[in-house]
N, CA and C atoms as a LAMMPS dump frame, in Angstrom:
ITEM: TIMESTEP
0
ITEM: NUMBER OF ATOMS
420
ITEM: BOX BOUNDS ff ff ff
-5.0000000000000000e+02 5.0000000000000000e+02
-5.0000000000000000e+02 5.0000000000000000e+02
-5.0000000000000000e+02 5.0000000000000000e+02
ITEM: ATOMS id mol type element x y z
1 1 1 N 329.103 389.77 207.266
2 1 2 C 329.939 389.48 208.122
3 1 3 C 331.218 389.475 207.754
4 2 1 N 332.406 390.28 208.445
5 2 2 C 333.6 390.552 207.682
6 2 3 C 334.534 389.561 208.219
7 3 1 N 335.266 388.96 207.423
8 3 2 C 335.968 387.859 207.845
9 3 3 C 337.704 388.486 208.355
10 4 1 N 337.876 388.836 209.505
11 4 2 C 339.202 389.098 209.674
12 4 3 C 339.836 388.284 210.885
13 5 1 N 341.2 388.092 210.691
14 5 2 C 341.802 387.548 211.861
15 5 3 C 343.207 388.122 212.176
16 6 1 N 343.445 388.182 213.428
17 6 2 C 344.54 388.901 214.044
18 6 3 C 345.311 387.979 214.797
19 7 1 N 346.747 387.818 214.651
20 7 2 C 347.756 386.939 215.091
21 7 3 C 348.066 387.854 216.216
22 8 1 N 347.656 387.729 217.447
23 8 2 C 348.019 388.484 218.521
24 8 3 C 348.492 387.854 219.57
25 9 1 N 349.222 389.035 220.293
26 9 2 C 349.854 388.706 221.612
27 9 3 C 349.411 389.972 222.669
28 10 1 N 348.752 389.336 223.526
29 10 2 C 348.034 390.272 224.52
30 10 3 C 348.992 390.956 225.417
31 11 1 N 350.101 390.468 225.43
32 11 2 C 350.894 391.124 225.903
33 11 3 C 351.66 392.496 225.46
34 12 1 N 351.359 392.591 224.323
35 12 2 C 351.984 393.713 223.547
36 12 3 C 351.136 394.852 223.127
37 13 1 N 351.603 395.976 223.51
38 13 2 C 350.721 397.235 223.278
39 13 3 C 350.016 397.404 221.936
40 14 1 N 351.236 397.272 220.914
41 14 2 C 350.839 397.374 219.606
42 14 3 C 349.724 396.455 219.174
43 15 1 N 349.832 395.415 219.705
44 15 2 C 348.836 394.381 219.085
45 15 3 C 347.625 394.621 219.939
46 16 1 N 347.556 395.135 220.999
47 16 2 C 346.128 395.414 221.932
48 16 3 C 345.692 396.603 221.067
49 17 1 N 346.608 397.578 220.548
50 17 2 C 345.932 398.552 219.767
51 17 3 C 345.371 398.288 218.867
52 18 1 N 346.06 397.429 217.815
53 18 2 C 345.619 396.741 216.55
54 18 3 C 344.091 396.21 216.963
55 19 1 N 344.004 395.45 217.78
56 19 2 C 342.796 394.735 218.049
57 19 3 C 341.533 395.84 218.194
58 20 1 N 342.043 396.873 219.138
59 20 2 C 340.816 397.604 219.519
60 20 3 C 340.677 398.226 218.297
61 21 1 N 341.574 398.782 217.292
62 21 2 C 341.089 399.427 216.108
63 21 3 C 340.376 398.685 215.153
64 22 1 N 340.416 397.135 215.228
65 22 2 C 339.522 396.417 214.39
66 22 3 C 338.198 396.397 214.947
67 23 1 N 338.158 396.38 216.4
68 23 2 C 336.921 396.48 217.05
69 23 3 C 336.181 397.57 216.958
70 24 1 N 337.013 399.065 216.722
71 24 2 C 336.451 400.362 216.544
72 24 3 C 335.857 400.261 214.946
73 25 1 N 336.062 399.349 214.13
74 25 2 C 335.257 399.39 212.953
75 25 3 C 333.918 398.463 213.182
76 26 1 N 333.526 398.098 214.241
77 26 2 C 332.476 397.236 214.324
78 26 3 C 332.363 395.907 213.888
79 27 1 N 333.651 395.285 214.006
80 27 2 C 334.117 393.828 213.708
81 27 3 C 334.616 393.165 214.938
82 28 1 N 334.348 391.932 215.31
83 28 2 C 334.947 391.395 216.255
84 28 3 C 335.695 390.141 215.285
85 29 1 N 336.829 390.231 215.179
86 29 2 C 337.952 389.477 214.52
87 29 3 C 338.15 387.971 215.019
88 30 1 N 338.432 387.179 214.398
89 30 2 C 338.841 385.886 215.074
90 30 3 C 340.387 386.275 215.625
91 31 1 N 340.713 386.071 216.741
92 31 2 C 341.888 386.023 217.413
93 31 3 C 342.73 384.951 217.74
94 32 1 N 343.799 384.868 217.451
95 32 2 C 344.805 383.765 217.169
96 32 3 C 346.051 384.228 218.231
97 33 1 N 345.818 383.547 219.547
98 33 2 C 347.103 384.038 220.177
99 33 3 C 348.198 383.078 220.141
100 34 1 N 348.95 383.762 218.846
101 34 2 C 349.909 382.678 218.171
102 34 3 C 351.003 382.089 219.121
103 35 1 N 350.96 382.597 220.286
104 35 2 C 352.022 381.985 221.41
105 35 3 C 351.473 380.666 221.901
106 36 1 N 350.15 380.641 222.06
107 36 2 C 349.641 379.607 222.625
108 36 3 C 349.054 378.506 221.438
109 37 1 N 348.881 379.137 220.295
110 37 2 C 348.381 378.275 218.917
111 37 3 C 349.252 378.748 217.695
112 38 1 N 350.533 378.31 217.649
113 38 2 C 351.28 378.681 216.617
114 38 3 C 350.945 378.634 215.02
115 39 1 N 351.015 379.378 214.219
116 39 2 C 350.585 379.186 212.987
117 39 3 C 351.311 377.869 211.969
118 40 1 N 352.564 377.575 212.437
119 40 2 C 353.031 376.589 211.967
120 40 3 C 353.568 376.856 210.317
121 41 1 N 354.525 375.871 209.996
122 41 2 C 355.27 376.396 208.904
123 41 3 C 354.591 376.706 207.635
124 42 1 N 353.698 376.051 207.282
125 42 2 C 352.705 375.98 206.018
126 42 3 C 351.959 377.491 206.169
127 43 1 N 351.348 377.837 207.103
128 43 2 C 350.562 378.902 207.361
129 43 3 C 351.565 380.161 207.34
130 44 1 N 352.726 379.85 208.129
131 44 2 C 353.733 380.978 207.919
132 44 3 C 354.11 381.47 206.496
133 45 1 N 354.414 380.411 205.76
134 45 2 C 354.781 380.614 204.497
135 45 3 C 353.255 381.29 203.7
136 46 1 N 352.281 380.967 203.66
137 46 2 C 351.166 381.467 203.234
138 46 3 C 351.151 383.051 203.607
139 47 1 N 351.158 383.072 204.629
140 47 2 C 350.91 384.488 205.436
141 47 3 C 352.05 385.658 204.79
142 48 1 N 353.395 384.998 204.687
143 48 2 C 354.578 385.856 204.16
144 48 3 C 354.003 386.081 202.647
145 49 1 N 353.708 385.126 201.939
146 49 2 C 353.466 385.098 200.601
147 49 3 C 352.326 386.372 200.187
148 50 1 N 351.334 386.224 201.059
149 50 2 C 350.191 387.394 200.915
150 50 3 C 350.538 388.582 201.095
151 51 1 N 351.663 388.733 202.5
152 51 2 C 352.087 389.875 202.876
153 51 3 C 353.128 390.275 201.674
154 52 1 N 353.661 389.641 200.926
155 52 2 C 354.793 390.194 200.167
156 52 3 C 355.931 390.53 200.707
157 53 1 N 356.588 389.918 201.713
158 53 2 C 357.518 390.313 202.75
159 53 3 C 358.426 388.936 202.83
160 54 1 N 359.561 389.239 203.121
161 54 2 C 360.427 387.835 203.442
162 54 3 C 360.114 387.358 204.937
163 55 1 N 360.687 386.267 205.233
164 55 2 C 361.071 385.701 206.608
165 55 3 C 361.542 386.904 207.643
166 56 1 N 362.77 387.311 207.035
167 56 2 C 363.444 388.081 207.674
168 56 3 C 362.696 389.265 208.158
169 57 1 N 361.604 390.028 207.428
170 57 2 C 361.206 391.272 207.675
171 57 3 C 360.052 390.905 208.739
172 58 1 N 359.699 389.682 208.89
173 58 2 C 358.675 389.14 210.138
174 58 3 C 359.318 388.925 211.265
175 59 1 N 360.909 388.544 211.405
176 59 2 C 361.611 388.402 212.589
177 59 3 C 361.318 389.384 213.298
178 60 1 N 361.402 388.661 214.558
179 60 2 C 361.15 389.952 215.996
180 60 3 C 362.492 389.707 216.598
181 61 1 N 363.114 390.721 217.015
182 61 2 C 364.612 390.455 217.835
183 61 3 C 364.105 390.42 219.414
184 62 1 N 363.901 391.641 219.576
185 62 2 C 363.592 391.797 221.102
186 62 3 C 362.617 391.07 221.854
187 63 1 N 363.478 390.312 222.93
188 63 2 C 362.573 389.611 223.863
189 63 3 C 362.31 388.026 223.25
190 64 1 N 363.557 387.891 222.145
191 64 2 C 363.543 386.503 221.646
192 64 3 C 364.592 385.837 221.716
193 65 1 N 364.769 384.711 221.059
194 65 2 C 366.052 383.897 220.984
195 65 3 C 366.724 384.078 219.681
196 66 1 N 366.364 385.133 219.011
197 66 2 C 366.949 385.777 217.932
198 66 3 C 368.639 385.957 218.017
199 67 1 N 369.182 386.395 218.903
200 67 2 C 370.49 386.615 218.96
201 67 3 C 371.13 385.186 219.532
202 68 1 N 370.243 384.64 220.376
203 68 2 C 371.376 383.169 220.709
204 68 3 C 371.313 382.301 219.892
205 69 1 N 370.133 382.298 218.495
206 69 2 C 370.23 381.704 217.553
207 69 3 C 371.14 382.159 216.191
208 70 1 N 371.544 383.181 216.546
209 70 2 C 372.534 383.873 215.345
210 70 3 C 371.728 384.183 214.267
211 71 1 N 370.51 384.431 214.34
212 71 2 C 369.523 384.574 213.03
213 71 3 C 370.072 385.98 212.422
214 72 1 N 370.82 386.811 213.063
215 72 2 C 371.192 387.942 212.153
216 72 3 C 372.285 387.473 211.033
217 73 1 N 372.903 386.198 210.937
218 73 2 C 373.865 385.632 210.149
219 73 3 C 373.022 385.8 208.991
220 74 1 N 373.669 386.081 207.694
221 74 2 C 372.837 386.233 206.24
222 74 3 C 372.79 384.595 205.805
223 75 1 N 373.407 383.921 206.273
224 75 2 C 373.645 382.511 206.182
225 75 3 C 372.256 381.983 206.007
226 76 1 N 371.222 382.128 206.743
227 76 2 C 370.11 381.229 206.928
228 76 3 C 369.382 381.778 205.785
229 77 1 N 368.521 380.734 205.14
230 77 2 C 367.759 380.914 203.851
231 77 3 C 366.61 381.06 204.558
232 78 1 N 365.864 381.75 203.481
233 78 2 C 364.287 381.932 203.829
234 78 3 C 363.511 380.751 204.42
235 79 1 N 363.792 379.53 204.038
236 79 2 C 362.858 378.163 204.406
237 79 3 C 363.532 377.967 205.993
238 80 1 N 364.901 378.097 206.306
239 80 2 C 365.305 377.724 207.442
240 80 3 C 364.839 379.064 208.564
241 81 1 N 364.67 380.358 208.068
242 81 2 C 363.949 381.251 208.902
243 81 3 C 362.856 381.088 209.363
244 82 1 N 361.897 380.509 208.436
245 82 2 C 360.659 379.863 208.795
246 82 3 C 360.508 378.971 209.818
247 83 1 N 361.601 378.37 209.286
248 83 2 C 361.34 376.888 210.606
249 83 3 C 361.773 377.36 211.791
250 84 1 N 362.606 378.401 211.855
251 84 2 C 362.874 378.96 213.156
252 84 3 C 361.767 379.826 213.773
253 85 1 N 361.033 380.326 213.065
254 85 2 C 359.884 380.97 213.643
255 85 3 C 358.574 379.908 213.947
256 86 1 N 358.626 378.717 213.164
257 86 2 C 357.333 377.67 213.515
258 86 3 C 358.225 376.887 214.617
259 87 1 N 359.208 376.953 214.887
260 87 2 C 359.736 376.116 216.244
261 87 3 C 359.801 377.074 217.683
262 88 1 N 359.861 378.616 217.307
263 88 2 C 359.821 379.422 218.199
264 88 3 C 358.744 380.672 217.885
265 89 1 N 357.587 380.412 218.086
266 89 2 C 356.697 381.263 217.516
267 89 3 C 356.762 382.85 218.34
268 90 1 N 357.611 382.822 219.241
269 90 2 C 357.86 384.2 219.716
270 90 3 C 358.935 385.227 218.669
271 91 1 N 359.452 384.509 217.869
272 91 2 C 360.473 385.004 216.751
273 91 3 C 359.581 385.802 215.866
274 92 1 N 358.141 385.524 215.669
275 92 2 C 357.229 386.069 214.572
276 92 3 C 356.886 387.517 215.262
277 93 1 N 357.189 388.415 214.431
278 93 2 C 356.715 389.761 214.985
279 93 3 C 355.092 389.923 214.673
280 94 1 N 354.631 390.732 215.671
281 94 2 C 353.215 390.904 215.786
282 94 3 C 352.796 392.462 215.806
283 95 1 N 351.437 392.776 215.666
284 95 2 C 350.35 391.711 215.042
285 95 3 C 350.408 391.466 213.707
286 96 1 N 349.828 390.307 213.097
287 96 2 C 349.711 389.923 211.498
288 96 3 C 348.136 390.184 211.561
289 97 1 N 347.451 390.868 210.609
290 97 2 C 346.126 391.026 210.585
291 97 3 C 345.802 390.42 208.962
292 98 1 N 344.992 389.604 208.964
293 98 2 C 344.299 389.136 207.498
294 98 3 C 342.83 389.498 207.637
295 99 1 N 342.708 390.383 206.228
296 99 2 C 341.033 391.019 206.042
297 99 3 C 341.078 390.494 204.62
298 100 1 N 339.65 390.774 203.991
299 100 2 C 339.472 390.792 202.757
300 100 3 C 340.162 391.552 201.635
301 101 1 N 340.78 392.375 202.476
302 101 2 C 341.46 393.547 201.586
303 101 3 C 342.999 393.268 201.836
304 102 1 N 343.546 392.347 202.45
305 102 2 C 345.066 392.223 202.205
306 102 3 C 345.326 391.437 203.862
307 103 1 N 346.636 391.407 203.79
308 103 2 C 347.345 390.686 205.036
309 103 3 C 348.652 391.545 205.166
310 104 1 N 348.601 391.992 206.352
311 104 2 C 349.723 392.951 207.036
312 104 3 C 350.34 392.966 208.353
313 105 1 N 351.649 393.179 208.482
314 105 2 C 352.161 393.176 209.761
315 105 3 C 351.865 394.576 210.039
316 106 1 N 351.055 394.582 211.317
317 106 2 C 350.624 396.25 211.624
318 106 3 C 351.598 396.836 212.826
319 107 1 N 352.641 397.164 212.362
320 107 2 C 353.462 398.068 213.076
321 107 3 C 353.804 399.297 212.318
322 108 1 N 353.41 400.404 212.736
323 108 2 C 352.533 400.612 214.105
324 108 3 C 351.171 400.145 213.654
325 109 1 N 350.662 400.199 214.952
326 109 2 C 349.102 399.52 215.042
327 109 3 C 348.097 400.102 213.88
328 110 1 N 348.187 401.532 213.705
329 110 2 C 347.176 402.147 212.896
330 110 3 C 347.579 401.842 211.276
331 111 1 N 348.54 400.831 210.879
332 111 2 C 348.758 400.311 209.616
333 111 3 C 347.367 399.485 209.37
334 112 1 N 346.799 398.945 210.32
335 112 2 C 345.674 397.997 210.195
336 112 3 C 344.414 399.114 209.351
337 113 1 N 344.481 400.34 209.512
338 113 2 C 343.331 401.01 208.882
339 113 3 C 343.674 401.248 207.321
340 114 1 N 344.661 400.606 206.88
341 114 2 C 344.931 400.488 205.484
342 114 3 C 344.074 399.22 205.032
343 115 1 N 343.598 398.348 205.583
344 115 2 C 343.263 397 205.169
345 115 3 C 341.926 396.592 205.846
346 116 1 N 341.3 397.563 206.743
347 116 2 C 340.011 397.172 207.116
348 116 3 C 338.903 397.713 206.104
349 117 1 N 338.028 396.614 205.876
350 117 2 C 337.006 396.982 205.018
351 117 3 C 335.923 398.2 205.527
352 118 1 N 335.832 397.894 206.761
353 118 2 C 334.753 399.044 207.387
354 118 3 C 335.368 400.169 207.941
355 119 1 N 335.018 401.38 207.802
356 119 2 C 335.435 402.783 208.122
357 119 3 C 335.321 402.393 210.033
358 120 1 N 336.176 403.467 210.674
359 120 2 C 336.158 403.639 212.087
360 120 3 C 334.799 404.259 212.54
361 121 1 N 334.35 403.796 213.868
362 121 2 C 333.126 404.093 214.211
363 121 3 C 333.191 405.31 215.054
364 122 1 N 334.18 405.747 215.48
365 122 2 C 334.435 406.915 216.296
366 122 3 C 335.929 407.102 216.674
367 123 1 N 336.009 407.916 217.643
368 123 2 C 337.242 408.288 218.052
369 123 3 C 338.206 407.104 218.497
370 124 1 N 339.627 407.088 218.356
371 124 2 C 340.431 405.996 218.977
372 124 3 C 341.768 406.545 219.13
373 125 1 N 342.026 406.416 220.55
374 125 2 C 343.407 406.733 221.013
375 125 3 C 344.268 405.705 221.831
376 126 1 N 345.296 405.641 221.334
377 126 2 C 346.153 404.605 221.849
378 126 3 C 346.37 404.337 222.989
379 127 1 N 347.05 403.364 223.624
380 127 2 C 347.137 402.909 225.029
381 127 3 C 347.936 404.2 225.601
382 128 1 N 348.913 404.595 224.777
383 128 2 C 349.954 405.667 224.993
384 128 3 C 349.444 406.829 225.088
385 129 1 N 348.277 407.327 224.588
386 129 2 C 347.505 408.714 224.227
387 129 3 C 347.561 409.294 223.071
388 130 1 N 348.443 408.586 222.173
389 130 2 C 348.461 409.143 220.973
390 130 3 C 346.982 408.906 220.092
391 131 1 N 346.425 410.184 219.739
392 131 2 C 345.06 410.066 219.053
393 131 3 C 345.49 409.525 217.539
394 132 1 N 344.656 408.829 217.113
395 132 2 C 344.683 407.624 215.637
396 132 3 C 343.317 408.517 214.938
397 133 1 N 342.52 408.289 215.713
398 133 2 C 341.236 408.45 214.82
399 133 3 C 340.338 409.492 215.575
400 134 1 N 339.691 410.552 214.768
401 134 2 C 339.018 411.632 215.188
402 134 3 C 337.3 411.164 215.587
403 135 1 N 336.574 412.062 216.084
404 135 2 C 335.241 411.403 216.562
405 135 3 C 334.405 411.425 215.17
406 136 1 N 334.953 411.648 214.075
407 136 2 C 334.096 411.443 212.72
408 136 3 C 334.79 410.061 212.063
409 137 1 N 335.636 409.529 212.953
410 137 2 C 336.139 408.451 212.403
411 137 3 C 337.293 408.396 211.235
412 138 1 N 337.702 409.671 211.077
413 138 2 C 338.82 409.783 210.434
414 138 3 C 340.234 409.691 210.911
415 139 1 N 341.32 409.354 210.277
416 139 2 C 342.696 409.353 210.625
417 139 3 C 342.886 410.871 210.811
418 140 1 N 343.801 410.717 211.953
419 140 2 C 344.331 412.292 212.267
420 140 3 C 345.905 412.231 212.339
């Protein structure tokens, strides 16, 4: 059994497509709706460390209090930005996927293919109609 976790927002098309790609590999992942069950500061720190990215790289601007909080100001430290994401989980960009092969912010959704241990089982087309995987399970 493969251990895959997705930090998911069902209102996000990219997140829905990523979840569907995971399922298209024959795996039912652990789905954490991070707006309902926020990861907290320690978990955010671990996710960032395993992804090898900064807190700023995980920040989402659109549809969040990013501008109201003045988060574009370079004065904010890594620790402070993580605190903001812990307090306002909507600031966390999504989806983040954790697999035995790595942890990744999967934007675009097909980025998840780089860290899935199992191959795709068949064709996959994104919600917007873009073909991502062909009938043979190969990236297009």
